[in-house]
N, C-alpha and C positions, 0 to 999 in steps of 0.2 A: 504493499499500499504506499502510495506517495505521501510524503510529509513536506511541510513548508519550512523553509529556512529564511531567516532575516539576518543580515550581517551588516554591522556598521564598522567602517574602516577609518581609523585615524592615523595621521602621520605620513610617512614617506612612501616612495614608490615601492620599496621592499615590502612594506606592509600591504600595499595593494596586490603585489604578486603573491604574498602569503595567503591573502584572502581568496585569490583566484585558485590556488592549490586546495584550500579548504573546501571551496565550493565544488570543485571537480571531484575531490575524494568523496564528499558526502552525496553528490549526485549519483556517482557510479556505484558506490559500495553500500549506501544506506537509503537510496531512493528518495532523497530530498530534492525539491526544486525551489528556486528563489521566489520570494515575495517581497514587495516593497512596503508591505503593511505589517508592522510588528504585532498588531492585534490578532492577526490570523496565523501567526507563526507557531510552529511546534518547537522550534529551536531558535533562540535569539543569541547571536554572538556579537561581542564587542571586541574588535581587534585594536588593541591600544598602542599608544606611543608614549614614551617617557623621556624623550630628548629634552623637552622643556617642562616646566612645572605646571603650567596651566592645564594641559590635557590630562595629567594625572589627577589634579584636583577635581576635574569634571567627571572622572570615572564613577565615583560613588553616587553622584547626582544622577548620572545616566542610568546606573543600575536601579536606583529607586524609581525612576520614571518607568522603566520597562517592567519592573515588578508590579506596578499599579495597573498597567494596561494589558499585560500578557494574559493568554488563556490559562485556565486553571492548571492544566497539566503540562504547560509549556516549560521547557528548560532554558536557563540562562547560563551562558559560558563566557568567560573572559579570557582572551588570547593576547598574544603580542608581548611587547617589551615591558609594559607595566606589570603584566602577569608574571614575567620572568623574575623581576626583582622584589615584588611584593608577595607572590605565592600564597601561602596559607593566611597571610594577613587579610587578603581579600575575603577568604572564606569566613574568617573570624568576625570581620566587620560587617559582612552582609550575608544574612541567612538565605537570601533569595538566589545566590549564585550556586549553581550545581557543580561546576568544575572550573578549574583554572589551568590553562595550557600555555606554556612559555613559548617564546619566539623560536627557540631551537628545537621544539618538539612538534612542529606542525604536522609531520607525517603520522602522528598518533591520533589525529582527530577522530577517525572512525572507531577508535577503541575507547577513547575517554568519554564519548557521549553516552556510553552505557554504564558509566561509573556514577557514583553519587558522592558529592562533597569531597573531591580529591583535587590535589594540585600537582601537576607534572611539569616541573620547571628546571630540568637538568640542563645546564648550559654546556655541559661536556658531551651531550648526546650527539651522535654523528649520523645524520641522514643525507650526507653529501652525495651518496651514490643511490639514494632512493629514487625510484621512478614513479613520480606522481601520476595519478589519473589525469586524463586529458579531457579538455572541454572545448571541442572544436567550435569555432565561431567564424563569422565573416568580417571581423574587424580588420582594419588596414594596419594597425599597429599591435605589436606584441612585446612582452617583457620576458626576459630570461635571467634567472639568477646564475651567476658564474662562480660565486663564492658565498660562504656564510661566515658570520663572525668577524672579529677584528682583533688584530695583534697590537695595534697602536695603544699607547697609554696616555692619550691627551688628558690633561688634568681636569678638564671641565666635563668630560664625556662619560656617560653611563653605559654606552653601547657594549663595550667588552663584557660588562657584567650581565647584560641581558641577552646577548647573542653569542657569547663565548669566544674562544680562540678562532682565528681565521683558518678555514679549510677551503680549498678550491674544489669545485665540482669537476669531475672528469670531462675532458674535452669531447669525448665520444658522445656523452649524454647531451651536452650543450649543442653540438652539431646536429644530432638526431632531432632534438626539439626544434631547432631553427628550421630544419628542412620540413618537418611536419607543419610548422606554422606557415611557411611559405606555400606549402601545398594547399593549406586552408584559405589562402588569399591574403596573408599578411605581406605587406610590402616594406615595412619599416620595423626593425627590431631594436629594442632598448636593452642593453646589457647592464645588469645590476650587481653591485657589490659595495661593501663599505669602502674598499680601496681597490677598484677594479684593476688598476695597473700594477698591483702586487700579485695578480693572478699567477698561479703555477708554482708559488714558493713552497706550498705544502699541500699534499693530498693525504687522505686518510689511509690509503693503501697504495700498492704499486700501480702507477698509471703512467701513460706516456708523458714524458717531460715536455712541457710547452709553456711559453710565457704569454703575456697579454698581447704583445705585438704580433706574435705568430697566430694567436687565436683570432685576432681581428682579420688577418690575412685569409685564414681558412674559411671563416664565416662569409667573407666577402665573395668567395668563389661559388656560393650557392646560387644556382640559376633561378631567376625570378625575384630574388631579394634586391630591392632598390636602394635601401638606406640602412645605415647602422649608426646608432647613437649609444652612449654609455654614460653611466654616472655611479659614483664620482671618482675620478682619478685623484690620487694624492700628489701634490706638487713635488714631494720628495722623490718619487719614483718616475718622474717624467724624463727619461733618458733620451739621447739623440735618436736611437733606433725607433723608439715609439713615436717621436715627433716626425721623423721621416715617413713612417707608414701612415700616420694620421694625415700628413700633408698630401702625399702622392696618391693615396687610395681613393678613387672617385666615389666609392660607395659609403665612405665614412663621412658623415655630416660635419661641416666645418664650424661647429659650435662646441664649446667645451665648458664644463662647470668645474672650476678650480677653487676649492674652499681656501680662502686666504685667512680668515678668522681675525687677524689683526695686522696693521701695517707697522707695528712697533717690534723691533727685534727683541727688546727686553720682554715684552708680553708674549711674543711667540716662544721665547725660551721658557717662560713660566708655564705656558700651555703645553710644552713638550711637543711642538709641531715638527721639529727636526729640520727646519729650513729657515733661511733668513729672507727678508724682503728683497734683498739683492738677487738671491737665487730665483725667487718667484718672478721678478721682473725679467731676469735673464731668460727664463723659459717662455715667457710671453713674447719677448722680443724675437727669440728664435723662431717661434711659430708664426708670428706676424711677418717675418722676413720671407717665409715660404707661403703664407696664406694671408694676403692683404685684407681679405674680407672677413677674417676670423671673428667670430662672436664669442665673447667670454662672459661667463656668469660666475658668481661667487657667493660665499657666506661670510658674514662678519658679525662678531660679538663685540658689543660695546659694554663698558663698565666691568670688565674682568677685574677681579681683586687686584688692587694696587695700580690700576690704570691711571696715569697722570694726564694732565691736559696735553703735555708734550707727546705722550703715547698716542692720544686720540688724534692729534694733528698729523702724526705720521700715517695714521689710517686714512685721514682725509687726503693726504698727499698721494697715497697709493690709488685712491679713487680717481684723482686727477690724472695720474700717469697712465693707468690702465683703461679708464673709462669703460667700466663694466657694462655689458648690455643687460644683464639681469643681476639683481642684488637681493639676497635674503638676509635681512639684518635684524638682530635681536639684542635685548638687554640680557646680560649674563644672569643665568638662573642656576642657583646652587642645586646640585643633584646628589643624591645619596651614593655612597660607594665610590666617590671620586676623590682624587688627591686634593683638589681645590677646596672641597668641603672640609676635608681633614685639616687643611691649613687654617681655615676660618675658625674651626672649633678649638684648635690647639695652639695656634701662634697669634698672640695678641698684636703683633706688628702687622699682620695681614688683615686689611680692612676692606669691606665692601665699599664700592663707590657710592656716594650719596644718591639716593633714588632719583631725586629731581635733576641732579647733574647728569646721571645716566640717560634719563628721558630726553634732556636737552641735546645731548650728544647724538642720540639716535635720530631725533628730529632733524638736526643739522645734516647728518649723513644722508637721510632719506630725501631731504629737500634738494641737496646738491646733486644727488643721483638723478632725481626727476628732471632737473635742469639739463644735465648731461644727455639724458635720453631724448629730450625735446630737441636739443642742439643737433645731436647725431641723426635723429630720425629725418630731419629736413634734408640732410645730405643724401638720403636715399632716393629723393625725387629724381626720376629719370633713369635710375639703375634698373637692371634686369635681374630677376631672380627665378629660379626653378622652384615651383610650388607643388607640393603633394596635396591635392584637394581632399579634405576630410568630410566636409558637409556641404549641403546645398539647401538653401532656403527657397523653396518653390514660389512662395507668395511674393517675395521681394527679388527673386532671381539673383540671389547672392551666393557665390561660392566662397568657402573659407578654407584656408590651409596654412601650412607653414613652409617657410623657405628652408633650404639647406642649412642656413645659419640660424634657424629656429625663430625667425620673425613671423608674427601673425599677419597674414595678408588676406584682404577681401577683394573680390572681383565681381563686378556686375556681368552676368552671363545669361544667355538665352537657353542654355542646355546644361544638363547635369554631367559634370566631369569628375565626380567623386571617384577616387582611386587612381586618377591619372596625374602624371607630373607634367606640368605645362610651364612655358616661359611667360612671365608677367613683367610688364614695365610699370614701375611705381609712379603714380601720378598725383596722389594726395596723401596728407598725413591727418589722421584723426586720433588724437590721444596716443596710445601706444600702438595702435593699429596702422598698418600701411594699406592704402587703397590703390589698386592697380588695374591695368587693362591687359587682356590677353593679346599676345603677339601672334 
């Protein structure tokens, strides 16, 4: 008998991919099908994020809301990163939760739904060679995990505690999944990992030796695949071989997300990022010498403990030098099980930046970035981009898609070209969107 599943996904693209795995496993093995209405669901899952404080605080409020509206016999499960680091605490605080499944234990979903009041959150569990159930669909874009976990010890980050040590997924599994997706109509694949360009450093068993640059090359040889994207590469591992492959391979999209986190060498050192701002700029300059149209995105944390005004000005200086196309910026949020939190608790000389000062810095950063985007977008007028069209508004005859450099473009057209890659000349600017005409 078919049952109904409702799933809420919070956080990053890796969480989205985990949710897709969960859905496919439950559909094939437990005969669930998706519903958009939690009131009619037999199973409600919350796939959580714990990178920042706010999503974690929302979790228990969300559980309470679902407990009030769910069917009498419906189950509630909590999955993901918050599940990993809170574990039994969630069960103790909420009697409405039937089970807790950590981010490293996704492959056990079809087992745990038959348990009652348990938490499976082993961050050392290895499912890197597990072949998940498949959920064929007709979407143009697909996501593939190429590694799980993280070996970095960034002092602000809880991810190693929630997803465990880094293990690469065997290349054969990745290539098989990519070929299957392309056979199902996928034209663009996004490769996922905490540090994708560290791929191949460790496998759980004996597997073919291969690094990220080689993996990109092999995936690009799949017939029918048009585009490859990936997130996120670590600046520390961006060697010249990788940059050369990135630049010369026509299937690799010429946009890259490089998390900077801070423009201050002093703060980068306290964060244990492993690189300097000079190294970061060197990698950008190397890529732009080969790819003049390169689009660069980043993450920045303001208000990291001990961040001075001079440190923040260094970050603004990096914004001016790189002129990032996308920017995800946040005020530092203290996370459990991190070195930065330990410093704050044990070392009286380590102080949080005043909240109002941090808010002002974040506002200044965002406002200047918005100005840069406006300035740079006007330079796009008259330029030609290759656009993979993803949607068509029949009422307004508007096509929408993204360029190779990840710019959102809209085109007035008299026909549906979804799934096709077409040349478009940019004619107008509307906010962050570019408006163009088919060539």
